Steps between C-alpha positions, in 0.01 A plus 500: 500500500793736580670406174803349684652184345763445773440324834359735760610353837833608625528795260531860603175702455672780312634269244155370422294816488756778488642740753226761473216264563691341783567837660118583482426150661748560780365853579137369498588215733660727745192702515268209573615322812167323564419188289123579527576833322718409195670768295350550157674603191277542197641480153851403590705466175763223527579500127378682197154416444475282817296690763347349811313588811710379789413434867768453759494399859745364764389195701693236704830629388427505141422784251211364282444665155179448295505587138190534270448643162391861515194622309641848488212644700575636841162588641485350845455828684234625264317174510513492877368841532210422276421194705523673844307792369190274427468367848628768739149650561340173564305512842443134589699184479250302300491768229872521508553134426243488228660808325844339532393195298331703233794738479772241472301291243456799279862638534703173511274309258446173712188292426427479871601696805402394852559637853570191715473562886640256762284395788611452860560122434700562184218428262429739224199682358449680169375844609492669161523406150522649144496251214439438132123458449528136373681378815333348796516697834695412808371797692416416858663149478707360792806288447712308761813614671690214319449668156765758599743328746698683770829504315332676194339757734838578645630570151200727439633720797848500378422572132160662457464420136512183302454444140450189287506568132432146383376224730588249240854629469813322633720629791870536431751368749753737663867431418669402712250325714684583816720802581849485642370441859304203389159668513225538229451856382205672689278669250230614750525862394543439126219601260586241234527194727299195420211380714376177657402233239185430705396853461561486127297180475222671690506781238500269206220300644292819504596590148715796620805561287643801681462662834614782722456547872551823705529468879257706727704549811341646816686549830782290374275203436358356163143627494428358154600509139403659167491201268509563113426217263536481127393215277789527252872577568557866606814687606518826688815714458700613804348850506141349501595265784664776703186716449281217615730445805478869598121502441472199732695686772271808472191275501616322832542859656175623371324170617648546846339846519153385374494190745594741782220731384253213499602402843462846616146516355420161675637638838295816460188309423560278800563794728175669376300184570651460842431861586139458413484176706656659798278796478187293502636299799406777738138503411423132450359296796556151393850402396386209276270740303780742475742243366240356255435848343875541449558164332437641151765761547736241643437283194583787259819567696647160465448301173296189582196288374327499845520634850332385820463622859490247784430692826343377826414171315305696245589476119450741211651442148517694181610350163631150463559340841499148658170356630386663815514167683879478422575838657524427873756215443701719268498799733626270783781368282596852395504609869714213605738530208547875486546582873322834467700595196392533132511168330496445121541202271423444136459126552254464781417124448879422544504636859142441588378162330128577574512788247523227231122503481498859382838566346360632178334794679766558768859378407634804661414661832640800681380530864496817708452414870281725706554356843775327695254304706254372242474373131347831388661612163465660170554249205597588147465218237636437148377238259719229344708667233402245232132572524526793259795394283500333154727485210437818306648374168379309203397150630554358154851639471767215492865564602797325374692275745872431526722246678345592832144459394203734555626606835652803308184643364298779639183295560688229673673755718172657600369153590790448721464820659134417578609182664729691741230751607208248561328597827691819520372856479658823400766548769471781767778739433671749733261786415205272580652429842568866558137603439391209710724627782335835481152341502609295802609809681180693426269195559655401827485858614130510427437165670681616813322835512166317494588237758358574853803325646726758348351828618839626616641448157284764324749789525783265387290385217479860364868529536544184301274628232709803456816283492340281229419802280860631541644164422306476179601847402861416582488204277365707211785751542753224490360414161545856385850509637591240241378734229656814646845327495482484128443885473814711424500866406821646357636797699545835347820678454589770757278347767635387839463136610281627800271682264467211274429253785247746637320526163515121446361445852210734451399344176501160662290646788248624234477151362452367860220751541335390184530139606325577841222693327457213236467243789232703660324587179498172317736611222497886499426807711351841497684799369421710803636247748829469299541859484421548878750241579780647293441851597441445879874533596515847349186648667580787746373829622740677266355369172155426348435179323158460326362173351182522292319241290216236468542146629726319245620140538822392307569132413814349634711580191410864484515532874862390516609736214313781666679422832838551344404822314342672799777403720752650256270830471483512885873466549576765237242746653657454842855539377475766237139606467220669690526261795876593559419838662232646743206651337504264193186314397415207285168409333430156354160470325354247276195442287346268262500607132204417257704218349522338836863562570616674809707825486720585802632856533796575736542873566775628724499880632705711723819323470844605361510622139475194266773447240485222234775254594803502288500114471232237541578252769323168579247666727391751230486217247297286729239781552481576124507131359357265754128576439534519121723190476339266754129618469475661165390823661679853489730703726591852446719720736513888467783670667314829569711753693216550743464141578529159325180364341461142382198345314465128489227284353431135575286302243139386592587128504704533810250702713172450671282793597353417842202738486340372178441181303633425148267617215259229390601559129850385582383189664286422204779565264720254685226244499465542123861441444503187719194364317670550167817331632297204630361446147872445383585244763453195287615664174824413312691807363738532224738776555728635213773732610857525399646662810561239772473735797170646376372148441584408854321809631191410310517128618519635853202726458294210352611255764419736784131515372474123486589440140769228493466327161737753299697408188771763401631546141773738408427530121220425257666191378526374854135578563376329202692190596316503829166547317576175307460308851227693679238775467504763787182650651634851457833674385695811550717601212784766500465660163860571430742211560826650419560351132129444428152539636241273645255548206535133388410370833194727523384383165525140602308587824227670296480191282449291816266744657724550796456832686810712541631850571800686384770673705732777402715777635429728205197687390537397134304208378593527137673161523147335521302409190163665472300182619691507841444858582199437704692280742530651851852629581659537855786729547840431642625510774217267621265574781380181650149593565457638140652189356281264670195693434586522129564117476186441698286709275644338184428156644150599610424622131539169348 
C-alpha cells in the first residue's frame, strides 16, 4: 500500500518514507502522549503522488502508526460543527437520541443507525432507530449482556469508535507476531484493528456488511453505543471517523445535562407532591384516609404498575396489585425482611416463594415501612417485564447462520434475553430509592403526628418536615452543581482577578436564584418577584427604586436568561449608574404588547453622567445578546447622558399573563392544526429535496407531528426510482434541485392522482409548466405548522 518493495521490519523509518514525513510524525507523536488521543496528520505525502491520512499513538512502549489512503478532503471540523449544531438545542434525552440516529444516518449514509443503551445487568436495549424503509425495526428490543462481552466493553472505553468496513473481509496478521519482549502487539487504541470473528459472524448472519460504533460514555462508564449498520461494504475516511468520535463525545456531555435535568424535574415533582401531602396532613382526621388520598400522587412520583396501602390491617390498592388475600402475608414478610428500612426487589418470587401465584402482576415490589412495631407499609408493584414485550421485527424474516448456529441472530438473542428475565420486573434504580426514601420520611412523619401515643413528638415532626424539604432542595442543587461545573466565562483584559471572581460569583448566584424560583414555581417565576429579589440588596433611604407592571409568569428557560440579564443590570447600576450615589433613582416597568410579547423598560435617573463605554465587555454583550440569542426577543441599551435606558422584549411563547386567559381563537387555531396533523398520521410521504440538512429538518418536522413513513430522494431520477416500488399518499417537492427540477416527478404524481405540494425559496415559478401552476406552494425556510396544514389540506382534497 505504501509502495515499498523492501522488507519493513528492522528498517529506519526515514529510509522508508523520507526525512520530511518522519520529522512530521516525530513532532506529532511528541504532542500526543495519551494513547486514547492519537495524533492525526491528514494528507501526509511520503512520496510524489502518495498521500495518506496518518494516525499515531504511543502504547506499551511502542509507537504505532496507522496509514490509510487520503481522499483529499479535510472536513472533520466542519462536519462536526454541523452535527453538533443540529442537536445542541434539544431539550430532552428521548428527542436527543432520536435526532442523533436520523442525523448520522443522513450525514454518514448508513442504512440503519441505532442508539443502544446498557441496562444495570449488562443487557442492552435499542432506544432509538433510523433505518432504510424496507428494513425491519429493532426499536425497543432487548439483547442479552453476552452479545457484547466485558472485554469488548472495556475496549469501547479505551477506543470510543470502531469501524468494520467489510464483515466478509479477512484480517491481516501483524508481523512479527511477538515484539522483542515476547509479547503480542496491543492494538486496543488502533482504529484499524480487526475485531472478534464471533462479532463478524453475528453481522454476517444479520446480513450486515459494514458497521461503525461510537461509544456513549457517562461518568467514566459505558452508558451505551451508537451502532451504524450498512448492508454493503462501506468505508469511512479518517476525517469522517474523527468527526463521528468528536460528535459522540459532545453527545455524551449533552446527554449528561439532559438526564440531570430530567432528574431535577422528577425531584421537583416529588417535592411538590410531598408538600401537598404534608399540608393536608394537618387538616385530615384519619391517617388511613389521608394516606389513601395521597396514593395517586405517590404513584405518579415513582414509576410503577400499582400501589397499595396496608395500615392498621386495612388494605387499599390502585392499579395492578396482588390479590387482597395475599397482602397480610406479604406485608409480614416485608416487615421481617426489611427491618424498618426500604426494601426493593425485582424478583419477588425468588425471595418470597408464595409470590409465585401472582408473579405476572407483581414480579417487583418496593416496600416503604410506616411503623417499627407493626407490618404497616406502603407497597409499590411492577409487573413481570415480559408481559408487554414482543419481537418487533418481521416474524417471517429469516437470518443466515454461521458455524455457531442461530445463537448469533437478533431474534435468538432476544429469546435468550427473555429467558434471563422471566419472573423479573423492571429493576428499581437509585432514583426510585431516593424518591421512596423521601416518601418514607414524609409518610412516617404523618403517621407519627396522627398517633395518640406520640403526642410529644408533634413539634419534632414539624422540624423533621422542614428538614425533609431542605434535604430535597439540597439534592436538587447538587444536580445543578454538576451543570455549573461545566460553565466557564473568559475573563476580560484589564480586569483584576478579584473583580472577575466577584462577577462570576454574582452570575452563579443569579442562576441559583432562578433555580430556587423554578422549584417554587414549577418551572418558572414572576417578573416582579425576580426583580424584587435582584434589587433588594440595593434598596436604601438614599435612593428610589420603583417596580411597575402586571402579573407576568416566565417559563423556566426565559426565567434563567432574565435572571442573568437583570443581575448584570443591577450590578452595573450599583457600580456605575443611578444606584451608585445618593439621590439616584431607578424605574423598571413592563407591559404586554398587542402581539402578546412583554416589553420591559429599565430607566435610570439621577446618577453620574453616562458615557458610552469605549469597549464592549462580557457584561454588556450578555445584556445586549442574551435575550435575542436565547429567546428570539430584542434588547437595546441607550447610553443617554441623563441616565441609562434599556428596552427589552420577550416573545409571547415564554410568558403567561396571570390576570387573563388566552384568547379563544388561539386555542381554536391550535386545535385546527392538531386536527390536520392527525389526518396525516397514517400517511406515507415522498420528500424530494437535494440539500441533506434541509431534508433532515423536514423529516424532523414531520416526525414531530406523528408522520413516520417518509421516503427521501435527492433528485428527480432518485424519486422516480422510488416510485417504481411504491406510491406515496402525499408528496413535498422542491422545485429547484440544483442541476434540474422536480417537474418529471410532479407529472408522474399527477398521472397517479397522488396529491403533492411544491416548495421553493424563490418567488419565481417560471420553471413550472402551465398545467402545474395551480399546485400549492410553501415557502422556504419552512414553518412546521404551515407545512403540516398544507400537506393536510392537499390530502383532504383527494
